[in-house]
N, C-alpha and C positions, 0 to 999 in steps of 0.2 A: 603957264598951263602945262600939265604933265603930258609928256609925249606918250602915246599909246603904241603898243607893238601888235601887229597883225600876224597871228599864226594860223595857218590853214592845215587841217589834217585831212589827208586823202584816205578814206576807208573807215567804216564804222563797224568794224568787227571787234574782237576782244581787245586787241592791242590799240586800235585806234580810239576806242570809247576810254579806255583807261588813260591814254595820253591826253586826250581833250579835257577829261575831267581833272587831271593833275594840273594842267596849265592854269586853271582857275584859281590857283593858289595866289597868283598876282592879280590885283584888281585892275592893273593897267594893261592887261592883255586881252585883246579881242580874239576869241577863239571861234573858228568856222570849221565845222566838221561836214565833209562832203561824202554823201554815200548814195549809191544808186537805188536804194529802197528806203521807204519811210518807216520801216520797222527794222529792229535788231533781229538778226537771225542767229539762233543757237545751233551752230553747225554741228555740235556734238549730240544733237537730238534729231538730226534729219532723217535717220533711219526710223525713228518713231513716228515721224510725220508720214513716212510711207506705210507704215502698218496701222496708223489711226490712234496710237496712244498719246500723241502730243502734236501741237501745231508748230512747235519749234520757233516761235517768234515772241519778241518782248517789245512792248511799247517803249519807244526811246524816251518818252517823258518821264519814265520811271527809273531810268538808269543814267540820263545826262544830267549834269550840273546845270543849274538855271541860267549861268552865263555863257553856255555853249549854244551857238547858233547852228542849226541843222539845215543844210542845203541838199535837197534830194535831187541829185544830178550825177553825171559821170564826167570825170576829167579825161580829155582826149589827148592832151599834151602838157608838159611842164616846160615853161620857158624860164630855165634857171637863171640865164644872165639877166632877163628882164623881171625876174621875180613875179612871175604870173602863171596862172594855170588856165588853160583853155577848157571851156565847158561844152558838153554835147549840145546843150539847149541854146548856145550861142553866147557870146560875150566871154569875159574872163575875169578872175579875181586876183587881186594883188596880195602879196604876202611880204612880211619881213623874214619870217622862218616857215618852212614847210615841213611836215612830218608825213613820211610816206609810209602808209600802213595798208596797202592794197590787199594783203592777205594772199591766200593760195586757193586752188581748186584742182580738180582732177583734169589733166590735159586730154585733148582729143586723142583717143587711141589710134596708134599707126597700124594696128592689126587689121587686115583685110576685112571689110564688113562690119567692124565693131562701131565705127562712127555712125553708120547708118542704122544698125539694128540692135545696138546695145544701150541701155539707159544708165546715165550716170547720176549720182545723187550728192555731188559735193557742193550744190547751190540750192536755195530755196525753189527756184523755178524748176530745176531738174527733179527734185523731190516731189514737187507738186505735179509735174508731168507723169511721173511713174505711179503715183498713188492710184489714179483711176484705172490705169492698166492692170495692176495687181487686183483692185477690188472687182474687176469685171470678169476675172478668172475664178473658176471653182477650185476646190482643194486638190483636185487631181492634176491641175495644171502643172507643168514642169518648169520650175524657176531655177535659174542658174545665177550664182553670185560668183564673179571673178575677182579674185583678190582676197588675200587673207591677212591684211593688216586690221587694226582695229574697227575700221568702218565695215569691211567685209565680214569680220566675225560677228559683229553686233547685228548687222542687217540679216545675215543668214539665219542666226539663232533666233531673232525675233520673228521671222517669217515661220521658221519651222515650229516655233512654240504655238504657233496659230494653226498648226495641223497642216501646213503647206508641204508640198513635195519638193524639197530643197537639194540642190547639189552645189557644193562649194568647191571651186577650182582654185587651189592654193599657189599654183606654181610649184617652186622647189621645196617650200617650207610652209607649214601651218603655223601662223603667228610668229614670224621671224624675229620680232623683238623679245618674245617670251623665253624663259629659261626652259630646257627640255622637260623639267619636272612639271612646270605650269602647262606647258604644251600637251602633255599627256592628260592632265586634268581637263583641259578644253576639249580634247579629242573624246574623252569619255562622256562629257556632257553631250556633245554633238551626236554621238552613238545613241544616247538615251533619247534625244529628240528625233531619231530615225533619219538624220541627215547623211547624205552620200558625200564623202570627203575624198577629193582627188589631189594628191601631193607627190612630189618627186620630180627628178630631172625632166620627165616627159610630160608632166602635168602643167604644160604652158599652152595657152590658147594662141593658135596661129590663124584662126578664121571664125568669123561669125556670120551666120545667115539669119533670115527671118525666123527659122524654126530649129536651128542647130548650132552646135559649137564644135569646132574642130581642134584637136590637140596635136601636139608636136609628134607623138608617137604614132599617129595615123588614125587614132580613134575619132570618131564622130558620135555625138550622142544628141538626141532631140532636147530642144529647149524652147518652151513656148514664150518665156520672158527672161532675157538675159540683162543682168544688172552688173555694171562695170565699176569697181571700187578701187582699182589698181592705180597707183602712181600719183605724184603730186606735181602740180605746175603752178607758175605764178603768172600774173597779168604781165604783158610786155611793155606797159607804159613807160618804165624807166628807160628801156632799151630804145624805145621809140622816140624818146625825148633827149637822146644822146647822152645819158649818164651811164657811167661804168657799171656793169653787172657780172655776176658769175655766170657760169655756162648754162644755168637754166632760167636766168633772168632776174635773180634777186639783186637788189642794189648793193654794191660794194661799199662798205664803210670801214672806219677804223673802230677801236674798241669803245669809243663813246658813242657809237651808232651814227656818226656823222660821215656823209657822203665823202668819198675820197676826191671828188670833183668840186664840191661846193660846200663851205662851212654853214651855209644857210639851210641846207637840206639834210634832214635827219630821218632815218629809216627805223622801222620797228615790226615786230610780228614775223609772220612767215616770210615776208618779202625782203628781209635783210640778211646779208652775209658779211657779219663783222670779220675783218681781217681774212676774207674768204675762208672762214671756218665757222659756218652757220650752226646754230643749235637745231634741235629737233623741231619741225614744224608740228605745233600743238597749241591748244589753249593754254596748257600749263606754262609754256614758256611765254606766250602772248601777253598774259596778264602780268608777268614780270617785266617783260621789255617795254611794254607801253608806258608805264609811269617813268621809266628811266630815260626813254627818248624825250619825254616832257622835261624832265630834270636837266638834260643836256641843253634844251632850249632856254629853260629858266636861268641856268648858270651863265650862259652867254649874255643874256639880257643884263644880268647883274654884273658882268665883267669878270666872271670867275672861270677858271678852268674846269670843264665838265669832267666828272669821274667816268672811269671805265665801267661798263655794265657788268652786272653779276646775275647769273642764273643758275638755280640748282633744281635738280629733279628728285622726285620721290619714287617714280615709277610709272605704272600705268594701270588704270582701273577699267575693266571691260565688262560690260553687261552682256550675259548669255540669255537673252530673253528677259521678260519682266520677272522671273522667278529664280533667277541665279545669275552668278557673276564670278570674276576672278580679279585678284589684285596681284600684280607682279611688281615687286619691290626693286629698287635700283639705288645705285650709289649716286651721289651728287652730280657726277659727270655723266649720268645717264647710261652707265653700264649695268646691265642687269645683275642681280645677285641670285643665290639659290632660294631665297625667301619668296614665298608667294602664299597667298590664302585664297582658297576657292570654296564656295558653298551655295546655299539655296537662297532663300528670301532675304537673309540678312545681307548677303553680298549684293543682291540686286538694290536693296535699300541703301547700301553704301554708295553704289554708283549714282543713284539718284541724288544722294546727298552732295556728291561731288559736282554734279551738274547744277543743282541749286546754289551751291556755295560760290560757283563761278559768277553767276549773275549777282549774288549777293555782294561779291568783291566790287563789281561795277557801281552797284548802288552805294556802297560804303565810300568809294572814291568820289562819287558825286556829292555826297553829303559833307564828307570831311576830307577834302583833298589833301594828301600828304600825310595822313595819319595811319595808313595801312601800308606796311613795308613787309611783305612775306617772303621775299626772295633771300637766297643765301648763296654764299660763294662756292663755285666749282673751282676747286684749287688746282685741279689737273689742268685746266685751260692755260694757265701761265706757262706751264711746261711745254705744251704743244706749240705755243705761238712762235718760238724761235725757229723751230723746224719748219713751220709753215711759211714764215717769212723768207726762208732761204730758197723756197721753190720759186721757180720762174712763173710769173703770172701769165700764163698762156691763155687763160679764158678771161682775162680782164681787159678792160678798155671800152671806150665809147662805142656805141653802135654806129655802124656807117650810115 
């Protein structure tokens, strides 16, 4: 009788779904995907949920391979020595291999008043909580978006395009990833939408109240609804389970995405820090990392040495409302180039195509696991690793 291998995937986001689907290449592997919600969340569409242009969810039945078992639950602890995960509903699940794909979110802001009075939109529940608040306000209500990364830019422009009174508080820089030329194009679009944009050394929020936002330079301006999009954080499950993490809680692995503590634990997506040199948190990297984490598991089952992961970037595509957008091109190592393209409806349609194609990749992996390999090598990474290895691992080590 053929021995079957049990693989548990924690997290049903972009990386987790890609990993689970890729694992079905082997018929002798039992794949269990554990996720807190019964639906897949398109995080890159959560700002659209807030404004009512999309519901940001996809039925798992359309993107998961038939051989994947979905368990709607939350993992509270990983028992790596015992090869088990404890579930919030009670009981536990045994595994031969574990893929850690818990994703990321927006951390609770440490700015006074922000946790109590600002709305975050990094999860489905947060976006669903914000939508009726926005809907209940008329067009004259003062909406403040804090944070000028992609989520902040897209949320602010989507609201402003609806005729809302929007102020975007950028911190030091509007669109820090963007090349200055692309940044000027975005600023021009925001001016056309009638948005107020605050940026510079003093445009940092130091306090939030129920009806105002306070800046580092002493300014205070009224805000009926404050939306917080700044920062990334990861769940603390790995640290709570005694596994080694980086400074913000991403699981530390080698270049095959294998935990430095346990060869049976493999990480992927936003929650992994390979060689303590993580790639950008994004669905662009997640859909590449997910299948490769699965390939590491499949290699070990087959008694082969897993390959080092490979990720390459093309840049960033940002919607600026439903009728405009900008594409910032980058080199494979994720450093931006001078090349960008901004425009009206055609650019908005391109961003829509990017969102659609991401889900399409999940479906393709479900139907034909292993046939779709779109990643390509960032050759600069190999040059950076020796220098990183020479650094003292001051932020590594199991949690106390």
